[in-house]
N, CA, C and O of each residue as an XYZ file, in Angstrom:
820
protein
N    -191.529   -110.524    -65.978
C    -191.686   -109.075    -66.105
C    -190.973   -108.368    -64.969
O    -191.095   -108.761    -63.809
N    -190.229   -107.325    -65.306
C    -189.566   -106.527    -64.291
C    -190.589   -105.904    -63.360
O    -191.654   -105.477    -63.804
N    -190.277   -105.847    -62.071
C    -191.240   -105.354    -61.091
C    -191.596   -103.903    -61.319
O    -192.665   -103.450    -60.909
N    -190.691   -103.155    -61.984
C    -190.949   -101.741    -62.201
C    -191.688   -101.470    -63.509
O    -192.059   -100.331    -63.792
N    -191.903   -102.525    -64.312
C    -192.579   -102.365    -65.588
C    -194.077   -102.220    -65.380
O    -194.690   -102.994    -64.645
N    -194.667   -101.213    -66.040
C    -196.109   -101.022    -65.992
C    -196.711   -101.588    -67.267
O    -196.336   -101.193    -68.371
N    -197.632   -102.499    -67.111
C    -198.229   -103.155    -68.266
C    -199.004   -102.165    -69.106
O    -199.712   -101.306    -68.582
N    -198.866   -102.293    -70.413
C    -199.585   -101.443    -71.349
C    -200.671   -102.252    -72.032
O    -200.423   -103.366    -72.493
N    -201.875   -101.695    -72.100
C    -203.009   -102.342    -72.742
C    -203.329   -101.637    -74.051
O    -203.307   -100.408    -74.098
N    -203.622   -102.372    -75.107
C    -204.022   -101.703    -76.350
C    -205.368   -101.016    -76.160
O    -206.225   -101.528    -75.440
N    -205.566    -99.855    -76.800
C    -206.865    -99.194    -76.695
C    -207.956   -100.041    -77.341
O    -207.686   -100.874    -78.206
N    -209.173    -99.815    -76.912
C    -210.295   -100.647    -77.363
C    -210.456   -100.621    -78.876
O    -210.731   -101.660    -79.478
N    -210.294    -99.471    -79.500
C    -210.548    -99.367    -80.940
C    -209.618   -100.257    -81.738
O    -210.014   -100.788    -82.776
N    -208.369   -100.436    -81.270
C    -207.405   -101.239    -82.021
C    -207.697   -102.731    -81.903
O    -207.182   -103.527    -82.688
N    -208.514   -103.111    -80.937
C    -208.907   -104.514    -80.791
C    -210.184   -104.798    -81.569
O    -210.287   -105.813    -82.258
N    -211.147   -103.904    -81.458
C    -212.435   -104.102    -82.133
C    -212.293   -103.930    -83.635
O    -212.857   -104.703    -84.410
N    -211.528   -102.901    -84.052
C    -211.309   -102.634    -85.472
C    -209.804   -102.533    -85.716
O    -209.256   -101.430    -85.736
N    -209.130   -103.670    -85.901
C    -207.683   -103.629    -86.102
C    -207.323   -102.846    -87.373
O    -207.964   -103.001    -88.412
N    -206.293   -102.007    -87.271
C    -205.826   -101.246    -88.422
C    -204.313   -101.226    -88.368
O    -203.715   -101.102    -87.299
N    -203.702   -101.349    -89.540
C    -202.260   -101.582    -89.574
C    -201.498   -100.640    -90.498
O    -200.268   -100.696    -90.521
N    -202.162    -99.783    -91.257
C    -201.429    -98.915    -92.178
C    -202.081    -97.550    -92.261
O    -203.186    -97.349    -91.758
N    -201.390    -96.609    -92.901
C    -201.824    -95.211    -92.933
C    -203.130    -95.041    -93.686
O    -203.873    -94.097    -93.418
N    -203.432    -95.948    -94.638
C    -204.695    -95.832    -95.375
C    -205.894    -96.050    -94.456
O    -206.987    -95.561    -94.739
N    -205.700    -96.772    -93.368
C    -206.745    -96.947    -92.367
C    -206.656    -95.884    -91.283
O    -207.671    -95.515    -90.692
N    -205.457    -95.391    -91.017
C    -205.266    -94.388    -89.967
C    -205.964    -93.073    -90.310
O    -206.630    -92.479    -89.462
N    -205.809    -92.624    -91.552
C    -206.357    -91.328    -91.939
C    -207.868    -91.274    -91.785
O    -208.368    -90.325    -91.182
N    -208.634    -92.255    -92.307
C    -210.087    -92.218    -92.068
C    -210.444    -92.266    -90.589
O    -211.412    -91.637    -90.160
N    -209.660    -93.015    -89.804
C    -209.922    -93.106    -88.373
C    -209.772    -91.739    -87.707
O    -210.620    -91.332    -86.913
N    -208.675    -91.027    -88.039
C    -208.446    -89.708    -87.458
C    -209.529    -88.721    -87.888
O    -209.994    -87.912    -87.085
N    -209.923    -88.792    -89.152
C    -210.946    -87.868    -89.644
C    -212.296    -88.116    -88.981
O    -212.961    -87.183    -88.533
N    -212.688    -89.374    -88.927
C    -213.981    -89.701    -88.304
C    -213.971    -89.322    -86.828
O    -214.963    -88.804    -86.314
N    -212.856    -89.577    -86.142
C    -212.754    -89.240    -84.721
C    -212.818    -87.728    -84.506
O    -213.469    -87.258    -83.573
N    -212.146    -86.976    -85.363
C    -212.190    -85.510    -85.238
C    -213.592    -84.990    -85.513
O    -214.026    -84.017    -84.897
N    -214.302    -85.629    -86.433
C    -215.681    -85.209    -86.725
C    -216.613    -85.540    -85.566
O    -217.603    -84.845    -85.338
N    -216.291    -86.604    -84.836
C    -217.080    -86.919    -83.648
C    -216.934    -85.803    -82.612
O    -217.920    -85.394    -81.998
N    -215.713    -85.313    -82.417
C    -215.501    -84.187    -81.512
C    -216.254    -82.964    -82.016
O    -216.868    -82.240    -81.232
N    -216.207    -82.736    -83.324
C    -216.925    -81.604    -83.913
C    -218.430    -81.733    -83.692
O    -219.114    -80.737    -83.453
N    -218.940    -82.950    -83.772
C    -220.375    -83.175    -83.550
C    -220.760    -82.824    -82.123
O    -221.799    -82.203    -81.899
N    -219.934    -83.214    -81.151
C    -220.250    -82.887    -79.757
C    -220.138    -81.382    -79.510
O    -220.801    -80.845    -78.622
N    -219.300    -80.703    -80.297
C    -219.173    -79.244    -80.157
C    -220.433    -78.525    -80.617
O    -220.665    -77.373    -80.248
N    -221.252    -79.204    -81.426
C    -222.507    -78.609    -81.889
C    -223.519    -78.482    -80.754
O    -224.452    -77.683    -80.836
N    -223.335    -79.265    -79.700
C    -224.195    -79.144    -78.514
C    -223.670    -77.950    -77.734
O    -222.688    -78.076    -77.003
N    -224.297    -76.812    -77.872
C    -223.687    -75.581    -77.377
C    -224.714    -74.619    -76.807
O    -225.779    -74.397    -77.384
N    -224.365    -74.051    -75.651
C    -225.106    -72.929    -75.077
C    -224.182    -71.717    -75.192
O    -223.123    -71.706    -74.565
N    -224.548    -70.697    -75.972
C    -223.611    -69.614    -76.303
C    -223.366    -68.611    -75.188
O    -223.793    -67.460    -75.273
N    -222.669    -69.057    -74.130
C    -222.229    -68.124    -73.105
C    -221.045    -67.322    -73.630
O    -220.358    -67.779    -74.544
N    -220.795    -66.160    -73.087
C    -219.685    -65.311    -73.496
C    -218.724    -65.078    -72.322
O    -219.153    -64.869    -71.188
N    -217.414    -65.118    -72.618
C    -216.749    -65.412    -73.884
C    -216.496    -66.896    -74.120
O    -215.952    -67.270    -75.159
N    -216.881    -67.748    -73.172
C    -216.618    -69.187    -73.295
C    -217.950    -69.929    -73.356
O    -218.670    -69.966    -72.359
N    -218.297    -70.519    -74.497
C    -219.576    -71.225    -74.600
C    -219.557    -72.544    -73.836
O    -218.499    -73.137    -73.628
N    -220.726    -72.991    -73.426
C    -220.882    -74.292    -72.776
C    -221.222    -75.304    -73.860
O    -222.241    -75.165    -74.536
N    -220.388    -76.313    -74.031
C    -220.587    -77.279    -75.120
C    -220.409    -78.710    -74.623
O    -220.011    -78.955    -73.484
N    -220.717    -79.643    -75.520
C    -220.444    -81.055    -75.261
C    -219.071    -81.472    -75.739
O    -218.736    -82.656    -75.730
N    -218.274    -80.501    -76.158
C    -216.976    -80.731    -76.779
C    -216.025    -81.546    -75.926
O    -215.379    -82.470    -76.421
N    -215.932    -81.212    -74.646
C    -214.966    -81.925    -73.804
C    -215.346    -83.397    -73.632
O    -214.473    -84.248    -73.461
N    -216.640    -83.694    -73.676
C    -217.038    -85.104    -73.664
C    -216.409    -85.830    -74.851
O    -215.833    -86.908    -74.702
N    -216.530    -85.216    -76.037
C    -215.956    -85.830    -77.228
C    -214.464    -86.004    -77.123
O    -213.932    -87.038    -77.526
N    -213.771    -85.004    -76.585
C    -212.316    -85.068    -76.443
C    -211.915    -86.215    -75.523
O    -211.055    -87.022    -75.877
N    -212.525    -86.293    -74.358
C    -212.169    -87.309    -73.371
C    -212.519    -88.710    -73.861
O    -211.738    -89.647    -73.692
N    -213.695    -88.848    -74.467
C    -214.136    -90.156    -74.954
C    -213.237    -90.661    -76.072
O    -212.807    -91.814    -76.057
N    -212.952    -89.799    -77.037
C    -212.109    -90.194    -78.168
C    -210.704    -90.554    -77.689
O    -210.117    -91.524    -78.169
N    -210.165    -89.785    -76.753
C    -208.825    -90.081    -76.234
C    -208.780    -91.444    -75.577
O    -207.832    -92.203    -75.781
N    -209.795    -91.762    -74.789
C    -209.836    -93.064    -74.121
C    -210.005    -94.189    -75.129
O    -209.426    -95.264    -74.970
N    -210.779    -93.949    -76.143
C    -211.055    -94.972    -77.149
C    -209.841    -95.269    -78.019
O    -209.601    -96.420    -78.383
N    -209.070    -94.226    -78.355
C    -207.983    -94.377    -79.319
C    -206.612    -94.566    -78.694
O    -205.708    -95.089    -79.345
N    -206.437    -94.152    -77.441
C    -205.109    -94.187    -76.844
C    -204.357    -92.886    -77.080
O    -204.843    -91.996    -77.777
N    -203.166    -92.783    -76.495
C    -202.482    -91.492    -76.442
C    -202.025    -90.998    -77.813
O    -202.179    -89.814    -78.112
N    -201.470    -91.865    -78.648
C    -200.916    -91.410    -79.928
C    -202.022    -90.976    -80.886
O    -202.005    -89.862    -81.410
N    -202.971    -91.862    -81.104
C    -204.026    -91.532    -82.062
C    -204.999    -90.507    -81.486
O    -205.574    -89.712    -82.229
N    -205.186    -90.521    -80.160
C    -206.011    -89.500    -79.538
C    -205.401    -88.120    -79.716
O    -206.102    -87.158    -80.029
N    -204.080    -88.026    -79.514
C    -203.384    -86.753    -79.694
C    -203.440    -86.302    -81.148
O    -203.694    -85.129    -81.425
N    -203.205    -87.223    -82.077
C    -203.254    -86.876    -83.492
C    -204.657    -86.443    -83.911
O    -204.821    -85.578    -84.771
N    -205.673    -87.061    -83.287
C    -207.044    -86.656    -83.587
C    -207.278    -85.208    -83.199
O    -207.900    -84.459    -83.953
N    -206.789    -84.800    -82.029
C    -206.987    -83.416    -81.586
C    -206.202    -82.437    -82.457
O    -206.678    -81.336    -82.734
N    -205.005    -82.828    -82.888
C    -204.249    -81.976    -83.806
C    -205.006    -81.843    -85.129
O    -205.079    -80.757    -85.705
N    -205.562    -82.944    -85.599
C    -206.375    -82.915    -86.827
C    -207.580    -82.006    -86.647
O    -207.908    -81.208    -87.525
N    -208.226    -82.134    -85.512
C    -209.409    -81.325    -85.211
C    -209.088    -79.832    -85.208
O    -209.809    -79.041    -85.815
N    -208.013    -79.446    -84.528
C    -207.626    -78.031    -84.477
C    -207.203    -77.533    -85.849
O    -207.467    -76.384    -86.200
N    -206.553    -78.381    -86.622
C    -206.163    -77.997    -87.981
C    -207.394    -77.747    -88.846
O    -207.447    -76.777    -89.601
N    -208.372    -78.624    -88.728
C    -209.622    -78.425    -89.474
C    -210.268    -77.095    -89.102
O    -210.724    -76.347    -89.967
N    -210.298    -76.812    -87.800
C    -210.880    -75.554    -87.357
C    -210.099    -74.352    -87.837
O    -210.688    -73.356    -88.255
N    -208.764    -74.433    -87.782
C    -207.921    -73.328    -88.228
C    -208.104    -73.043    -89.715
O    -207.974    -71.901    -90.157
N    -208.405    -74.085    -90.481
C    -208.629    -73.923    -91.913
C    -210.013    -73.368    -92.232
O    -210.334    -73.111    -93.393
N    -210.835    -73.183    -91.192
C    -212.141    -72.578    -91.395
C    -213.307    -73.541    -91.441
O    -214.448    -73.120    -91.632
N    -213.041    -74.831    -91.268
C    -214.142    -75.787    -91.253
C    -214.989    -75.566    -90.001
O    -214.445    -75.204    -88.958
N    -216.302    -75.774    -90.078
C    -217.197    -75.457    -88.949
C    -217.207    -76.533    -87.867
O    -218.228    -77.182    -87.640
N    -216.062    -76.723    -87.197
C    -215.931    -77.824    -86.238
C    -215.918    -77.364    -84.787
O    -216.046    -78.184    -83.877
N    -215.767    -76.063    -84.560
C    -215.709    -75.572    -83.192
C    -217.119    -75.329    -82.648
O    -218.110    -75.549    -83.344
N    -217.191    -74.879    -81.411
C    -218.479    -74.676    -80.740
C    -219.409    -73.823    -81.589
O    -219.017    -72.797    -82.145
N    -220.663    -74.284    -81.672
C    -221.661    -73.550    -82.436
C    -221.495    -73.664    -83.928
O    -222.095    -72.888    -84.670
N    -220.687    -74.624    -84.400
C    -220.482    -74.785    -85.834
C    -219.617    -73.700    -86.440
O    -219.779    -73.361    -87.612
N    -218.703    -73.154    -85.661
C    -217.831    -72.095    -86.164
C    -216.434    -72.644    -86.455
O    -216.096    -73.755    -86.046
N    -215.637    -71.860    -87.158
C    -214.276    -72.231    -87.474
C    -213.452    -70.992    -87.719
O    -213.967    -69.874    -87.690
N    -212.162    -71.192    -87.963
C    -211.285    -70.068    -88.247
C    -210.148    -69.960    -87.253
O    -210.268    -70.362    -86.096
N    -209.036    -69.406    -87.728
C    -207.840    -69.293    -86.913
C    -208.047    -68.387    -85.704
O    -207.346    -68.531    -84.702
N    -209.006    -67.447    -85.782
C    -209.233    -66.524    -84.670
C    -209.667    -67.251    -83.403
O    -209.432    -66.767    -82.296
N    -210.295    -68.406    -83.560
C    -210.703    -69.168    -82.375
C    -209.494    -69.713    -81.619
O    -209.552    -69.913    -80.406
N    -208.402    -69.951    -82.340
C    -207.198    -70.490    -81.704
C    -206.370    -69.417    -81.018
O    -205.566    -69.717    -80.135
N    -206.560    -68.179    -81.417
C    -205.795    -67.098    -80.789
C    -206.689    -66.196    -79.952
O    -206.215    -65.222    -79.368
N    -207.987    -66.513    -79.889
C    -208.925    -65.740    -79.101
C    -209.040    -66.257    -77.681
O    -208.209    -67.056    -77.251
N    -210.059    -65.818    -76.938
C    -210.199    -66.170    -75.517
C    -210.263    -67.658    -75.239
O    -209.805    -68.108    -74.188
N    -210.826    -68.438    -76.167
C    -210.976    -69.872    -75.918
C    -209.807    -70.695    -76.452
O    -209.830    -71.923    -76.370
N    -208.785    -70.033    -76.999
C    -207.683    -70.770    -77.610
C    -206.950    -71.686    -76.652
O    -206.523    -72.772    -77.044
N    -206.794    -71.274    -75.408
C    -206.106    -72.113    -74.436
C    -206.835    -73.416    -74.177
O    -206.208    -74.467    -74.041
N    -208.154    -73.353    -74.110
C    -208.940    -74.573    -73.921
C    -208.742    -75.508    -75.115
O    -208.574    -76.716    -74.948
N    -208.763    -74.935    -76.316
C    -208.634    -75.757    -77.519
C    -207.279    -76.453    -77.570
O    -207.209    -77.648    -77.860
N    -206.205    -75.723    -77.292
C    -204.888    -76.359    -77.279
C    -204.763    -77.341    -76.115
O    -203.997    -78.303    -76.185
N    -205.517    -77.094    -75.051
C    -205.534    -78.028    -73.931
C    -206.078    -79.393    -74.298
O    -205.775    -80.387    -73.637
N    -206.892    -79.448    -75.362
C    -207.418    -80.735    -75.815
C    -206.289    -81.691    -76.185
O    -206.394    -82.897    -75.963
N    -205.224    -81.161    -76.741
C    -204.102    -82.008    -77.164
C    -203.455    -82.675    -75.949
O    -203.224    -83.884    -75.950
N    -203.168    -81.891    -74.922
C    -202.530    -82.431    -73.721
C    -203.468    -83.385    -72.982
O    -203.039    -84.419    -72.470
N    -204.756    -83.024    -72.933
C    -205.730    -83.891    -72.267
C    -205.847    -85.227    -72.984
O    -205.930    -86.275    -72.345
N    -205.854    -85.188    -74.307
C    -205.963    -86.425    -75.077
C    -204.766    -87.334    -74.837
O    -204.917    -88.550    -74.721
N    -203.574    -86.742    -74.762
C    -202.383    -87.555    -74.532
C    -202.428    -88.228    -73.164
O    -202.171    -89.426    -73.048
N    -202.755    -87.456    -72.132
C    -202.739    -88.004    -70.778
C    -203.866    -89.012    -70.577
O    -203.638    -90.080    -70.008
N    -205.066    -88.696    -71.029
C    -206.183    -89.636    -70.890
C    -205.893    -90.910    -71.673
O    -206.117    -92.013    -71.176
N    -205.399    -90.759    -72.889
C    -205.055    -91.937    -73.687
C    -203.983    -92.778    -73.030
O    -204.054    -94.007    -73.042
N    -202.976    -92.110    -72.450
C    -201.898    -92.835    -71.767
C    -202.428    -93.590    -70.551
O    -202.082    -94.752    -70.336
N    -203.259    -92.931    -69.764
C    -203.821    -93.589    -68.583
C    -204.676    -94.795    -68.974
O    -204.642    -95.835    -68.316
N    -205.433    -94.641    -70.043
C    -206.290    -95.753    -70.470
C    -205.461    -96.904    -71.031
O    -205.872    -98.061    -70.942
N    -204.296    -96.600    -71.608
C    -203.395    -97.662    -72.043
C    -202.769    -98.396    -70.852
O    -202.237    -99.496    -71.005
N    -202.834    -97.788    -69.677
C    -202.393    -98.455    -68.454
C    -203.537    -99.204    -67.776
O    -203.382    -99.723    -66.671
N    -204.677    -99.253    -68.443
C    -205.797   -100.038    -67.935
C    -206.820    -99.250    -67.143
O    -207.735    -99.841    -66.570
N    -206.690    -97.919    -67.095
C    -207.616    -97.118    -66.300
C    -209.032    -97.128    -66.880
O    -209.990    -96.820    -66.171
N    -209.170    -97.471    -68.135
C    -210.502    -97.462    -68.750
C    -211.264    -98.757    -68.508
O    -212.397    -98.897    -68.967
N    -210.664    -99.704    -67.795
C    -211.324   -101.002    -67.595
C    -212.293   -100.980    -66.411
O    -213.239   -101.768    -66.377
N    -212.071   -100.090    -65.442
C    -212.908   -100.022    -64.247
C    -213.517    -98.627    -64.133
O    -212.912    -97.638    -64.547
N    -214.714    -98.562    -63.571
C    -215.462    -97.309    -63.548
C    -214.727    -96.209    -62.792
O    -214.588    -95.096    -63.301
N    -214.251    -96.507    -61.575
C    -213.638    -95.466    -60.748
C    -212.383    -94.908    -61.402
O    -212.210    -93.691    -61.466
N    -211.503    -95.782    -61.890
C    -210.272    -95.309    -62.516
C    -210.559    -94.596    -63.840
O    -209.857    -93.648    -64.191
N    -211.584    -95.041    -64.578
C    -211.956    -94.350    -65.814
C    -212.438    -92.935    -65.519
O    -212.074    -91.990    -66.219
N    -213.257    -92.795    -64.482
C    -213.723    -91.461    -64.098
C    -212.549    -90.576    -63.670
O    -212.530    -89.383    -63.971
N    -211.583    -91.150    -62.979
C    -210.416    -90.389    -62.558
C    -209.600    -89.918    -63.764
O    -209.109    -88.789    -63.784
N    -209.459    -90.784    -64.765
C    -208.738    -90.397    -65.977
C    -209.418    -89.222    -66.656
O    -208.758    -88.280    -67.096
N    -210.750    -89.283    -66.738
C    -211.496    -88.187    -67.359
C    -211.376    -86.903    -66.541
O    -211.272    -85.813    -67.102
N    -211.391    -87.033    -65.236
C    -211.268    -85.865    -64.365
C    -209.902    -85.192    -64.557
O    -209.813    -83.969    -64.655
N    -208.848    -86.003    -64.609
C    -207.501    -85.466    -64.808
C    -207.414    -84.763    -66.155
O    -206.854    -83.671    -66.257
N    -207.969    -85.389    -67.188
C    -207.969    -84.769    -68.508
C    -208.713    -83.444    -68.524
O    -208.276    -82.484    -69.159
N    -209.833    -83.398    -67.826
C    -210.616    -82.164    -67.776
C    -209.858    -81.056    -67.048
O    -209.902    -79.894    -67.454
N    -209.166    -81.423    -65.975
C    -208.372    -80.442    -65.241
C    -207.266    -79.873    -66.130
O    -206.977    -78.677    -66.076
N    -206.652    -80.723    -66.943
C    -205.597    -80.251    -67.842
C    -206.126    -79.215    -68.830
O    -205.430    -78.256    -69.163
N    -207.348    -79.408    -69.293
C    -207.943    -78.433    -70.209
C    -208.065    -77.078    -69.527
O    -207.797    -76.044    -70.140
N    -208.471    -77.080    -68.256
C    -208.563    -75.822    -67.514
C    -207.182    -75.216    -67.236
O    -207.011    -73.998    -67.276
N    -206.211    -76.073    -66.958
C    -204.853    -75.585    -66.699
C    -204.320    -74.820    -67.917
O    -203.596    -73.835    -67.770
N    -204.676    -75.272    -69.090
C    -204.267    -74.580    -70.310
C    -205.187    -73.397    -70.630
O    -204.730    -72.356    -71.101
N    -206.482    -73.567    -70.371
C    -207.458    -72.575    -70.804
C    -207.555    -71.334    -69.944
O    -207.705    -70.230    -70.468
N    -207.470    -71.494    -68.633
C    -207.689    -70.354    -67.740
C    -206.595    -69.283    -67.837
O    -206.927    -68.101    -67.927
N    -205.310    -69.644    -67.821
C    -204.291    -68.595    -67.961
C    -204.406    -67.841    -69.288
O    -204.200    -66.629    -69.343
N    -204.735    -68.569    -70.348
C    -204.914    -67.930    -71.660
C    -206.089    -66.957    -71.606
O    -205.987    -65.822    -72.072
N    -207.201    -67.409    -71.035
C    -208.382    -66.550    -70.925
C    -208.100    -65.318    -70.079
O    -208.628    -64.241    -70.354
N    -207.270    -65.469    -69.051
C    -206.948    -64.342    -68.160
C    -206.264    -63.207    -68.904
O    -206.359    -62.051    -68.491
N    -205.577    -63.520    -69.993
C    -204.936    -62.467    -70.785
C    -205.963    -61.541    -71.428
O    -205.645    -60.409    -71.793
N    -207.203    -62.030    -71.565
C    -208.239    -61.249    -72.227
C    -209.170    -60.550    -71.227
O    -209.643    -59.442    -71.478
N    -209.425    -61.214    -70.092
C    -210.418    -60.650    -69.168
C    -209.846    -60.326    -67.793
O    -210.541    -59.751    -66.956
N    -208.589    -60.688    -67.551
C    -207.973    -60.415    -66.258
C    -208.149    -61.562    -65.279
O    -209.134    -62.298    -65.334
N    -207.177    -61.705    -64.378
C    -207.204    -62.799    -63.404
C    -208.341    -62.658    -62.412
O    -208.813    -63.660    -61.875
N    -208.792    -61.446    -62.157
C    -209.847    -61.246    -61.164
C    -211.191    -61.815    -61.622
O    -212.068    -62.072    -60.797
N    -211.356    -62.012    -62.924
C    -212.639    -62.494    -63.459
C    -212.561    -63.886    -64.045
O    -213.585    -64.454    -64.423
N    -211.354    -64.454    -64.128
C    -211.195    -65.652    -64.940
C    -211.957    -66.853    -64.374
O    -212.549    -67.608    -65.146
N    -211.963    -67.052    -63.073
C    -212.691    -68.186    -62.501
C    -214.203    -68.000    -62.639
O    -214.938    -68.948    -62.915
N    -214.645    -66.765    -62.442
C    -216.072    -66.464    -62.542
C    -216.598    -66.698    -63.952
O    -217.728    -67.152    -64.133
N    -215.780    -66.387    -64.943
C    -216.209    -66.485    -66.341
C    -215.845    -67.834    -66.962
O    -216.636    -68.402    -67.715
N    -214.657    -68.347    -66.653
C    -214.141    -69.502    -67.371
C    -214.119    -70.807    -66.627
O    -213.670    -71.819    -67.166
N    -214.608    -70.809    -65.361
C    -214.569    -72.058    -64.598
C    -215.881    -72.372    -63.889
O    -216.483    -73.418    -64.131
N    -216.325    -71.478    -63.020
C    -217.501    -71.756    -62.193
C    -218.763    -72.087    -62.994
O    -219.513    -72.970    -62.579
N    -219.034    -71.417    -64.126
C    -220.265    -71.737    -64.867
C    -220.290    -73.147    -65.450
O    -221.345    -73.627    -65.865
N    -219.126    -73.818    -65.486
C    -219.026    -75.085    -66.194
C    -218.844    -76.297    -65.280
O    -218.756    -77.429    -65.757
N    -218.788    -76.062    -63.973
C    -218.493    -77.154    -63.047
C    -219.537    -78.267    -63.148
O    -219.187    -79.438    -63.289
N    -220.801    -77.907    -63.075
C    -221.855    -78.925    -63.072
C    -221.885    -79.701    -64.386
O    -221.948    -80.930    -64.391
N    -221.839    -78.969    -65.504
C    -221.899    -79.648    -66.804
C    -220.649    -80.510    -67.026
O    -220.737    -81.582    -67.626
N    -219.495    -80.050    -66.549
C    -218.287    -80.853    -66.700
C    -218.366    -82.147    -65.900
O    -217.917    -83.195    -66.365
N    -218.928    -82.079    -64.713
C    -219.086    -83.295    -63.921
C    -219.971    -84.312    -64.636
O    -219.697    -85.512    -64.605
N    -221.028    -83.830    -65.277
C    -221.907    -84.721    -66.036
C    -221.144    -85.352    -67.201
O    -221.250    -86.555    -67.439
N    -220.379    -84.538    -67.920
C    -219.620    -85.054    -69.066
C    -218.547    -86.036    -68.617
O    -218.298    -87.035    -69.291
N    -217.911    -85.759    -67.484
C    -216.910    -86.688    -66.951
C    -217.560    -88.022    -66.586
O    -217.022    -89.085    -66.892
N    -218.708    -87.960    -65.937
C    -219.412    -89.189    -65.562
C    -219.821    -89.993    -66.788
O    -219.685    -91.216    -66.809
N    -220.322    -89.302    -67.809
C    -220.753    -89.995    -69.026
C    -219.564    -90.595    -69.767
O    -219.586    -91.766    -70.145
N    -218.523    -89.785    -69.973
C    -217.356    -90.277    -70.703
C    -216.659    -91.402    -69.947
O    -216.200    -92.375    -70.546
N    -216.586    -91.259    -68.622
C    -215.936    -92.280    -67.813
C    -216.712    -93.572    -67.722
O    -216.143    -94.616    -67.401
N    -218.001    -93.522    -67.998
C    -218.835    -94.729    -67.959
C    -218.785    -95.515    -69.257
O    -218.967    -96.733    -69.259
N    -218.538    -94.815    -70.371
C    -218.648    -95.452    -71.684
C    -217.635    -96.574    -71.877
O    -217.984    -97.658    -72.342
N    -216.376    -96.313    -71.517
C    -215.345    -97.311    -71.802
C    -215.465    -98.573    -70.947
O    -215.361    -99.668    -71.500
N    -215.680    -98.486    -69.621
C    -215.882    -99.727    -68.860
C    -217.057   -100.545    -69.363
O    -216.989   -101.774    -69.403
N    -218.137    -99.870    -69.748
C    -219.298   -100.578    -70.294
C    -218.936   -101.243    -71.611
O    -219.302   -102.393    -71.855
N    -218.209   -100.509    -72.466
C    -217.807   -101.072    -73.756
C    -216.879   -102.275    -73.575
O    -217.015   -103.277    -74.277
N    -215.934   -102.173    -72.631
C    -215.047   -103.301    -72.361
C    -215.816   -104.503    -71.827
O    -215.534   -105.645    -72.191
N    -216.787   -104.238    -70.963
C    -217.597   -105.336    -70.422
C    -218.342   -106.057    -71.539
O    -218.365   -107.287    -71.584
N    -218.950   -105.288    -72.439
C    -219.701   -105.898    -73.540
C    -218.770   -106.643    -74.486
O    -219.099   -107.734    -74.954
N    -217.611   -106.059    -74.769
C    -216.662   -106.708    -75.661
C    -216.170   -108.026    -75.071
O    -216.130   -109.042    -75.765
N    -215.796   -108.012    -73.796
C    -215.317   -109.235    -73.147
C    -216.421   -110.284    -73.061
O    -216.160   -111.481    -73.172
N    -217.642   -109.830    -72.863
C    -218.781   -110.758    -72.812
C    -218.960   -111.449    -74.161
O    -219.180   -112.659    -74.220
N    -218.866   -110.682    -75.236
C    -219.007   -111.254    -76.571
C    -217.869   -112.216    -76.873
O    -218.087   -113.291    -77.430
N    -216.649   -111.824    -76.501
C    -215.490   -112.663    -76.773
C    -215.527   -113.978    -75.999
O    -215.031   -115.000    -76.474
N    -216.108   -113.948    -74.822
C    -216.114   -115.147    -73.980
C    -217.300   -116.073    -74.253
O    -217.332   -117.202    -73.766
N    -218.272   -115.598    -75.031
C    -219.473   -116.390    -75.296
C    -219.574   -116.661    -76.796
O    -219.934   -115.761    -77.555
N    -219.261   -117.888    -77.242
C    -219.275   -118.203    -78.673
C    -220.616   -117.896    -79.334
O    -220.655   -117.512    -80.503
N    -221.710   -118.061    -78.601
C    -223.020   -117.825    -79.190
C    -223.229   -116.361    -79.571
O    -224.016   -116.043    -80.462
N    -222.505   -115.471    -78.874
C    -222.625   -114.049    -79.181
C    -221.698   -113.629    -80.311
O    -221.770   -112.502    -80.801
N    -220.817   -114.557    -80.726
C    -219.904   -114.253    -81.810
C    -220.315   -114.923    -83.098
O    -219.523   -114.993    -84.038
N    -221.542   -115.421    -83.162
C    -222.012   -116.165    -84.325
C    -222.135   -115.307    -85.565
O    -222.164   -115.819    -86.684
N    -222.210   -113.961    -85.360
C    -222.323   -113.068    -86.519
C    -221.002   -112.873    -87.230
O    -220.981   -112.354    -88.346
N    -219.901   -113.273    -86.620
C    -218.596   -113.050    -87.236
C    -218.414   -113.997    -88.415
O    -218.934   -115.113    -88.431
N    -217.666   -113.521    -89.392
C    -217.390   -114.341    -90.572
C    -216.412   -115.443    -90.202
O    -215.548   -115.234    -89.350
N    -216.531   -116.638    -90.835
C    -215.585   -117.709    -90.572
C    -214.168   -117.284    -90.945
O    -213.961   -116.578    -91.931
N    -213.195   -117.722    -90.144
C    -211.800   -117.384    -90.410
C    -211.227   -118.326    -91.463
O    -210.058   -118.205    -91.828
């Protein structure tokens, strides 16, 4: 291996549930987008930016699927919302959410999913500290996209007070939870793979 080559690891989902064609890809993207929608249902209706479990779903799904499928999941999710399906915070939908005050955060999900998925494909999801760092970087990207967009509606003088400070504590909790899930899942998967007695439920090959 060239010294400058960075090893790429397959995302966990592609190992646990191998899929090889578009007939399997589409259900995967739909189910993953619905998982994000489910976390968006956990919502405290602050104005103009609600406090939700949505970013947990975004970060977790990105780490689980990797950069390509994680990104496609977020595009699918935003498309569902734009079409009016009740997938956004509080069970709402519609194109107005994408062009309203929270639109920057929503589009930020795409960039966060790509970067988190990419980092996890470099092995960051295997250890707790690096997994937490990946989630933190992804969360920061959401703010980088969301805050300037929000400032167009409420002004720069209020944007941190309204769109950042109220969410610091809850975001830290979501980062800790999302960053813990993948190392734990990898540990359990490797434990099962290394212990034949734990693989007795598998069908004979």
